[in-house]
C-alpha positions in Angstrom: -74.6 -54.9 2.1 -76.9 -55.4 -0.5 -75.5 -55.7 -4.5 -76.2 -52.5 -7.3 -76.9 -53.0 -10.6 -75.9 -49.7 -12.8 -77.4 -50.3 -16.1 -79.4 -48.1 -18.5 -76.5 -45.2 -20.0 -73.5 -45.5 -20.9 -70.4 -46.4 -18.1 -66.9 -45.1 -19.2 -64.3 -47.5 -17.0 -61.3 -45.8 -17.6 -59.1 -45.4 -20.4 -61.3 -45.3 -23.0 -63.8 -48.1 -22.6 -67.1 -48.3 -22.4 -69.6 -51.2 -21.0 -73.1 -51.5 -20.4 -73.6 -52.5 -17.4 -71.6 -52.6 -13.7 -72.3 -55.0 -10.9 -71.6 -53.8 -7.0 -72.0 -56.7 -4.0 -70.1 -56.1 -0.4 -68.6 -52.7 -1.5 -66.6 -53.5 -5.0 -67.5 -54.3 -8.2 -68.0 -57.5 -9.5 -68.3 -57.2 -12.3 -67.9 -54.6 -15.6 -69.3 -55.4 -19.1 -72.3 -57.3 -21.1 -76.0 -56.4 -18.4 -75.7 -60.9 -18.8 -72.6 -60.4 -17.5 -73.4 -58.6 -14.5 -76.7 -60.3 -13.6 -74.8 -63.3 -13.3 -72.4 -61.7 -11.0 -75.2 -60.8 -8.7 -76.8 -64.2 -8.9 -76.5 -65.0 -5.5 -77.3 -61.3 -4.3 -80.0 -59.3 -3.4 -79.7 -56.3 -5.4 -81.1 -52.9 -6.8 -81.4 -51.2 -9.9 -79.3 -47.8 -11.1 -81.4 -47.0 -13.7 -78.6 -43.9 -15.8 -81.2 -43.3 -17.8 -78.6 -42.2 -20.9 -76.4 -40.3 -17.5 -72.6 -42.1 -18.0 -71.7 -43.7 -15.1 -68.1 -43.3 -14.4 -65.4 -44.1 -11.8 -64.5 -42.1 -8.5 -62.4 -38.7 -9.2 -59.6 -38.8 -7.2 -57.8 -34.9 -7.1 -54.9 -35.5 -6.4 -53.2 -31.7 -5.6 -55.4 -30.3 -3.0 -55.8 -28.3 0.3 -59.3 -29.5 1.5 -58.6 -27.8 5.1 -57.3 -24.7 4.3 -59.8 -24.4 1.3 -62.6 -25.2 4.0 -61.7 -23.0 6.4 -61.8 -20.0 3.0 -65.3 -21.2 3.0 -66.4 -20.9 6.5 -65.0 -17.4 6.9 -64.4 -14.2 5.1 -64.4 -16.2 1.5 -63.4 -13.6 -1.9 -62.9 -16.9 -3.6 -65.9 -16.7 -5.4 -65.7 -12.6 -6.4 -63.4 -10.0 -8.6 -61.8 -7.1 -8.3 -61.6 -4.5 -5.6 -65.4 -2.8 -4.8 -66.9 -6.5 -4.8 -63.6 -7.7 -1.9 -64.0 -4.5 -0.4 -67.5 -4.5 0.3 -66.9 -8.3 1.2 -64.4 -7.4 3.8 -65.9 -5.0 5.1 -69.9 -6.7 5.6 -67.8 -9.5 7.0 -66.3 -7.8 9.6 -69.2 -5.8 10.6 -71.0 -9.6 10.8 -68.4 -10.4 13.1 -67.7 -7.6 15.8 -66.3 -10.2 18.6 -63.6 -11.6 15.7 -60.2 -10.6 16.9 -58.5 -11.0 13.5 -60.4 -10.4 10.1 -59.1 -14.2 8.2 -60.3 -15.6 5.3 -58.5 -14.6 1.8 -59.2 -15.4 -2.1 -58.4 -12.6 -3.6 -57.6 -12.6 -7.2 -54.2 -10.8 -7.9 -55.3 -9.0 -11.5 -57.8 -6.9 -9.2 -55.3 -4.9 -8.7 -52.9 -3.0 -10.9 -49.5 -4.8 -10.9 -51.4 -8.0 -8.6 -51.1 -5.5 -5.6 -53.5 -4.6 -3.0 -52.7 -1.9 -0.6 -53.3 -1.8 2.8 -54.8 2.1 2.8 -57.8 -0.2 1.3 -58.4 -2.3 3.8 -57.8 0.6 6.8 -60.8 2.0 5.1 -63.2 -0.9 5.9 -62.0 -2.6 8.9 -59.8 0.2 10.5 -60.2 -1.6 14.3 -58.6 -4.7 13.9 -56.0 -6.2 11.8 -56.9 -8.3 8.4 -54.3 -10.9 7.0 -56.1 -12.2 3.8 -53.8 -15.0 1.8 -54.5 -14.2 -2.0 -55.7 -17.1 -4.0 -52.4 -19.1 -5.1 -51.6 -18.6 -1.0 -48.0 -17.0 -1.9 -48.6 -13.4 -0.7 -51.0 -11.9 1.5 -53.0 -8.8 1.7 -52.6 -6.9 5.6 -53.6 -3.5 6.8 -51.9 -1.1 8.5 -52.8 -3.0 12.5 -51.4 -6.4 10.7 -48.3 -4.5 10.5 -48.5 -2.7 13.4 -49.1 -6.0 15.3 -45.8 -7.7 13.9 -44.1 -5.5 14.5 -43.1 -5.0 11.1 -41.7 -1.0 9.8 -39.4 0.7 7.6 -36.0 -1.4 8.6 -37.4 -4.7 8.8 -35.4 -6.7 6.4 -37.5 -8.9 4.0 -36.7 -12.7 5.0 -35.3 -16.1 3.3 -37.7 -16.3 0.5 -39.8 -13.8 1.5 -40.6 -10.2 0.3 -42.5 -7.5 2.0 -44.0 -5.2 -1.0 -42.3 -1.5 -0.4 -43.8 1.9 -2.2 -41.1 4.1 -3.3 -40.3 6.0 0.3 -39.5 1.9 1.8 -42.7 1.9 3.4 -44.7 -1.6 3.7 -47.7 -1.5 1.5 -49.7 -4.2 2.9 -48.5 -6.9 0.5 -46.2 -9.8 1.7 -44.8 -12.4 -0.5 -43.6 -16.3 0.6 -42.1 -16.3 3.9 -42.5 -12.5 4.6 -46.0 -14.0 5.7 -44.9 -15.8 8.4 -43.8 -12.4 9.9 -47.2 -12.1 11.0 -48.8 -15.2 11.1 -47.9 -15.9 14.9 -50.2 -13.4 15.6 -53.4 -14.3 14.1 -55.2 -16.3 16.6 -54.6 -20.7 16.2 -57.5 -22.7 14.8 -58.3 -24.6 17.0 -58.7 -28.6 17.0 -62.3 -27.6 16.5 -62.1 -25.5 13.8 -59.8 -27.7 11.1 -62.4 -31.4 12.6 -65.2 -28.5 11.1 -63.3 -27.9 8.2 -62.6 -31.6 7.2 -65.6 -32.6 7.2 -66.8 -29.4 5.4 -64.3 -30.3 2.9 -65.4 -33.7 2.5 -68.9 -33.0 2.4 -68.4 -30.2 -0.7 -65.3 -33.0 -2.7 -68.4 -35.6 -2.6 -70.9 -33.0 -4.4 -68.6 -32.6 -7.0 -67.6 -36.4 -7.7 -64.0 -36.6 -5.7 -63.7 -39.7 -3.3 -60.4 -39.2 -2.5 -57.6 -36.8 -2.6 -53.8 -36.1 -2.3 -53.6 -33.6 0.2 -50.8 -31.8 -1.1 -49.3 -29.9 2.6 -49.9 -31.9 5.7 -47.7 -30.3 8.4 -47.0 -26.0 9.7 -46.7 -24.7 7.0 -47.1 -20.7 7.0 -48.3 -20.7 10.5 -51.0 -22.6 9.6 -52.0 -25.5 12.1 -50.9 -29.5 11.1 -53.6 -30.9 10.3 -52.3 -34.5 10.8 -53.7 -34.8 14.1 -57.4 -33.9 12.3 -56.8 -36.7 9.4 -55.8 -38.9 12.5 -58.6 -38.5 14.4 -61.1 -38.6 11.7 -59.9 -41.3 10.3 -60.2 -43.1 14.3 -63.4 -42.0 14.9 -64.9 -43.3 10.8 -65.8 -40.0 9.9 -63.6 -40.2 7.2 -65.5 -41.7 3.8 -62.8 -40.3 1.2 -59.7 -42.2 0.8 -56.6 -39.9 1.5 -53.0 -39.7 1.2 -51.1 -37.0 2.7 -47.9 -35.3 1.8 -45.9 -34.3 4.2 -44.5 -31.2 4.5 -40.4 -31.3 3.9 -39.1 -28.1 6.6 -37.1 -26.9 4.2 -34.7 -25.1 6.3 -33.9 -28.7 7.5 -32.4 -31.9 6.3 -32.5 -35.3 6.4 -32.5 -35.6 9.8 -36.7 -35.3 9.8 -37.2 -38.2 7.8 -37.3 -40.4 11.0 -40.3 -38.1 12.3 -41.7 -38.6 9.0 -41.6 -42.3 8.9 -42.7 -41.7 12.2 -45.4 -40.4 10.8 -47.0 -42.8 8.2 -46.9 -45.5 10.7 -48.8 -43.7 13.0 -51.5 -43.0 9.3 -51.0 -46.2 9.2 -52.4 -47.4 12.3 -55.3 -45.5 12.4 -58.6 -46.5 10.5 -57.4 -47.0 7.0 -58.8 -44.1 4.8 -55.7 -41.9 5.5 -52.2 -42.8 4.6 -48.7 -40.5 4.7 -47.0 -42.1 2.0 -46.2 -39.0 0.2 -43.6 -36.0 1.2 -44.2 -32.2 0.0 -41.3 -30.5 -1.7 -42.3 -26.9 -2.7 -39.1 -26.5 -4.6 -40.3 -22.9 -5.9 -43.1 -20.6 -5.7 -44.8 -18.7 -9.0 -44.1 -16.4 -11.3 -46.4 -13.6 -10.3 -44.2 -12.6 -7.6 -41.1 -13.5 -9.7 -40.2 -16.7 -6.6 -40.6 -18.9 -9.7 -37.6 -20.7 -9.9 -36.4 -19.7 -13.9 -33.2 -21.1 -16.4 -32.6 -16.9 -17.8 -34.2 -14.6 -15.9 -37.2 -12.8 -15.8 -37.8 -9.7 -18.5 -37.5 -6.4 -16.3 -35.0 -7.4 -13.8 -36.5 -9.5 -11.7 -33.7 -12.1 -11.1 -34.3 -15.6 -12.0 -36.5 -17.0 -9.0 -35.7 -19.0 -6.1 -34.9 -22.6 -4.9 -36.2 -23.8 -2.2 -34.0 -26.0 -1.9 -30.5 -26.2 -2.6 -30.3 -28.4 -6.1 -27.2 -30.3 -4.7 -29.2 -30.9 -1.3 -32.1 -32.0 -2.8 -30.8 -34.7 -5.3 -29.6 -36.4 -1.9 -33.1 -36.0 -0.1 -34.8 -37.7 -3.2 -32.9 -40.2 -2.8 -32.8 -40.8 1.4 -37.0 -40.4 0.9 -36.6 -42.9 -2.0 -34.7 -45.3 0.3 -37.1 -44.7 3.0 -40.2 -45.6 0.6 -41.8 -42.5 0.3 -43.3 -40.7 -3.0 -41.8 -37.2 -3.6 -44.4 -34.9 -4.4 -42.7 -31.4 -6.0 -44.0 -27.9 -6.6 -42.1 -27.0 -9.4 -43.5 -24.0 -11.4 -40.9 -22.7 -13.5 -38.4 -24.4 -15.8 -35.4 -24.3 -13.6 -37.1 -25.6 -10.4 -39.1 -28.0 -13.1 -35.2 -29.6 -14.3 -34.0 -29.6 -10.8 -36.5 -31.5 -9.5 -36.4 -34.4 -12.8 -32.5 -34.5 -11.9 -32.8 -34.7 -8.4 -35.1 -38.2 -9.7 -32.6 -39.1 -12.1 -29.8 -38.8 -9.6 -31.3 -41.8 -7.3 -34.8 -41.4 -6.9 -36.5 -43.9 -9.6 -38.5 -46.1 -7.9 -41.3 -45.1 -6.3 -43.8 -42.7 -7.0 -42.7 -39.3 -7.9 -44.9 -36.7 -9.1 -43.7 -32.9 -9.8 -47.2 -30.6 -9.8 -48.6 -27.0 -11.4 -45.4 -27.6 -14.2 -46.4 -23.7 -15.7 -43.1 -23.3 -17.9 -41.3 -26.3 -18.8 -38.3 -26.4 -21.2 -38.5 -27.9 -24.0 -35.1 -30.1 -23.1 -37.4 -32.0 -20.4 -40.8 -32.6 -22.0 -39.3 -36.2 -22.7 -38.5 -36.5 -19.1 -41.5 -37.5 -17.1 -41.6 -41.0 -19.5 -38.0 -41.8 -19.2 -37.7 -41.2 -15.5 -41.6 -42.5 -14.6 -42.4 -38.6 -13.2 -46.1 -37.9 -13.2 -46.9 -34.8 -14.5 -49.7 -33.4 -11.9 -51.6 -31.1 -13.7 -53.8 -28.2 -12.2 -55.3 -27.6 -15.7 -57.5 -24.7 -15.5 -54.7 -22.6 -14.9 -53.5 -23.5 -18.5 -55.8 -20.4 -20.5 -55.3 -16.7 -21.4 -57.1 -15.6 -18.6 -56.1 -11.5 -16.9 -53.7 -13.1 -14.4 -51.5 -14.8 -16.7 -51.6 -12.1 -19.1 -51.0 -9.3 -17.5 -48.5 -10.8 -14.6 -46.8 -13.8 -16.5 -46.3 -13.4 -20.1 -44.7 -10.3 -20.1 -42.3 -11.0 -18.0 -41.3 -14.4 -19.3 -41.2 -13.0 -23.3 -42.4 -15.4 -26.5 -40.1 -18.3 -26.2 -41.2 -18.4 -22.8 -44.7 -18.3 -22.9 -45.0 -21.0 -25.8 -43.8 -23.6 -23.2 -46.6 -22.9 -20.5 -48.7 -25.8 -19.2 -47.4 -28.8 -22.1 -49.9 -31.2 -21.0 -50.0 -32.4 -24.8 -46.5 -33.0 -25.5 -45.8 -34.7 -22.2 -48.6 -37.5 -23.0 -47.6 -37.6 -26.5 -44.2 -38.4 -25.6 -45.6 -41.7 -22.9 -45.6 -39.6 -19.5 -48.2 -40.4 -16.9 -50.5 -38.0 -16.4 -52.4 -36.9 -13.0 -54.6 -33.8 -12.1 -55.8 -32.0 -9.5 -57.5 -28.3 -8.6 -55.0 -26.9 -5.8 -58.3 -25.8 -4.6 -58.5 -23.0 -2.2 -56.7 -21.5 -5.0 -59.0 -22.3 -7.5 -62.5 -24.0 -7.6 -61.9 -27.9 -6.8 -65.1 -28.5 -9.4 -62.9 -31.2 -11.8 -64.7 -30.6 -14.5 -63.9 -26.7 -15.0 -60.6 -28.1 -14.9 -61.6 -31.1 -17.6 -62.8 -28.5 -19.8 -60.1 -26.6 -20.0 -57.6 -29.5 -20.3 -59.9 -30.4 -23.2 -60.5 -26.9 -24.8 -57.9 -24.6 -23.3 -59.8 -21.8 -22.8 -61.5 -20.2 -20.2 -64.8 -22.0 -18.8 -68.2 -19.7 -19.7 -69.7 -18.4 -16.0 -66.2 -18.3 -14.9 -64.9 -14.4 -13.6 -61.8 -14.6 -16.3 -64.7 -15.5 -18.6 -65.1 -11.5 -20.3 -61.5 -11.4 -20.2 -60.6 -10.1 -23.8 -58.4 -13.4 -25.4 -60.3 -15.9 -22.4 -62.1 -18.1 -25.7 -58.5 -18.0 -27.6 -57.1 -21.5 -26.8 -53.8 -21.0 -25.3 -51.3 -23.5 -27.2 -54.6 -26.0 -28.3 -51.3 -28.1 -29.8 -51.2 -28.9 -25.4 -54.7 -29.7 -24.9 -55.6 -32.9 -23.7 -58.6 -35.5 -25.6 -61.5 -36.0 -23.0 -60.5 -39.4 -22.5 -56.9 -38.7 -21.6 -58.3 -36.2 -19.3 -61.2 -37.9 -16.8 -58.0 -40.5 -16.8 -56.1 -38.1 -15.1 -58.5 -37.4 -12.9 -58.9 -40.8 -12.0 -56.7 -43.8 -12.5 -54.1 -41.6 -13.1 -54.3 -39.7 -9.7 -55.4 -42.3 -8.0 -51.9 -44.2 -9.2 -49.5 -41.7 -7.4 -51.0 -41.8 -4.3 -50.9 -45.0 -4.2 -54.5 -46.0 -4.2 -54.7 -47.4 -8.4 -54.7 -51.4 -7.0 -57.7 -49.8 -5.4 -59.3 -47.4 -7.3 -59.2 -45.4 -10.4 -61.1 -47.3 -13.0 -64.0 -49.6 -12.9 -62.8 -53.2 -12.3 -63.8 -56.3 -11.0 -62.4 -55.9 -7.9 -61.9 -52.9 -7.2 -63.4 -51.1 -4.3 -67.2 -49.3 -5.7 -66.5 -46.1 -5.4 -68.2 -44.5 -8.3 -70.3 -41.7 -9.8 -73.3 -40.8 -11.9 -73.0 -37.8 -14.1 -76.0 -35.8 -15.1 -75.1 -36.7 -18.6 -72.8 -37.8 -21.2 -69.6 -35.9 -21.7 -68.6 -37.3 -24.4 -71.5 -36.9 -26.5 -71.1 -33.8 -29.1 -71.8 -30.4 -27.9 -71.5 -31.1 -24.4 -70.4 -28.4 -22.2 -67.8 -29.2 -20.2 -67.3 -26.9 -17.6 -71.4 -27.4 -16.4 -71.1 -31.5 -15.8 -72.4 -32.2 -12.5 -72.2 -35.2 -10.0 -75.9 -36.4 -9.4 -75.3 -39.5 -7.1 -71.8 -40.8 -5.6 -70.7 -43.6 -4.2 -67.7 -44.8 -2.0 -67.4 -48.5 -1.0 -70.7 -48.6 -3.1 -72.4 -46.5 0.1 -74.1 -43.3 -1.4 -72.3 -40.0 0.2 -73.9 -37.4 -2.1 -77.3 -37.0 -3.8 -78.0 -33.6 -6.3 -81.0 -32.3 -5.5 -81.3 -29.2 -7.7 
């Protein structure tokens, strides 16, 4: 493997440092600093010069919370994620069904709740466009699904079907199922959906890796590795790709914690971690995912005080006392816990669990929509990383219409307090939650910095979309980019390998198409021109 010398443009090494040259040899960064020092480091190496031509070189980005296989499966099926509005959805579903007459079920997903009154589509619309086959389409956050009458019939859901624990069947005033299933209610249907095959998952992982590389993402933490909501377990998919050398990205899997079980599953998780470690070296299973609550839009996010309008206080999926016990045991077993927490009660329960005896590992809490001010400083105090999905922190339609009215003004002002956590000394990591939202990191970075919707998004025309949401919670560009590089590498346990441009680390690099720090740069328009993993090109932009 030859060497590379990157010169001719600004080079952001991480943590605010900019240098003039980076030298790479044998897939490793051997110098990052002055041009002369970089040339000295390559004195005994044949190398090519990469002229940045004014563009910026940055470390490979790392998505700390993403679902690549399910994201790619949606891209390959009835994908609604790039559309907006009831009519557009129905036209796409009708077209997809017509183009795929042999498919027993119509699957895919990605619809947005604000497209429908109260965030709730209806089975009648699906029955009109697909009357002959069952349809199962999760929404963008995958906490609810839209189904038609054929799907309800196939699953045996009728007026007398009780709501499952941690789930709800949406019903009309007469008690009839309307075609929306929340949380665990989706599991009433998923056993009847044709199972994805190993080949489906292999193809999806290949597409996901290609797509994420094209965005400058060279590593990620898969936020659920295990059988969840009827989906196939992708653990074997990662192992097969790693063993075969097809997995080039650096991936950490967050192994799914089955919330109806307890500590008896920990030996199984330990065995999975060991099996991953014996594969090819690109996939590690060193984290465990605990989903502590749901989402605010369907009132399953766990709140300290009730939602306005008589919608209860949400759901703690794991009893808080048992959560403390489990986190302590996982910590002793060497796992970092990757928590899902949307509501302020769930956030506090996760922080309390770490405080009770889980403070030695790299625990992190994802999403953080509502954080009580008393808990902001605890991230730094407990060493818990805030795993932010910044793209959500705007006055978009879903938040303005389905969250804020039921949170009230006081709690609405506690949303996504990224700036406050950083000012208190807390560590930030960043991710997308794709397919919930786009995995394009520069859209999320735009929001982290500006707290407004990126131009061109489906939400950009919403009347308040360009009004900054709690601008005091904005991050600097340096903070946001650090969260997407060194911060995310840290929570995946990869900071000794990647995350910044330091001599001795892997040459995971991205040449951007511009300098995002230049005044007036439209951050959401930044693109990755060249992407390298271990000094080898994995993407070159052609258009």
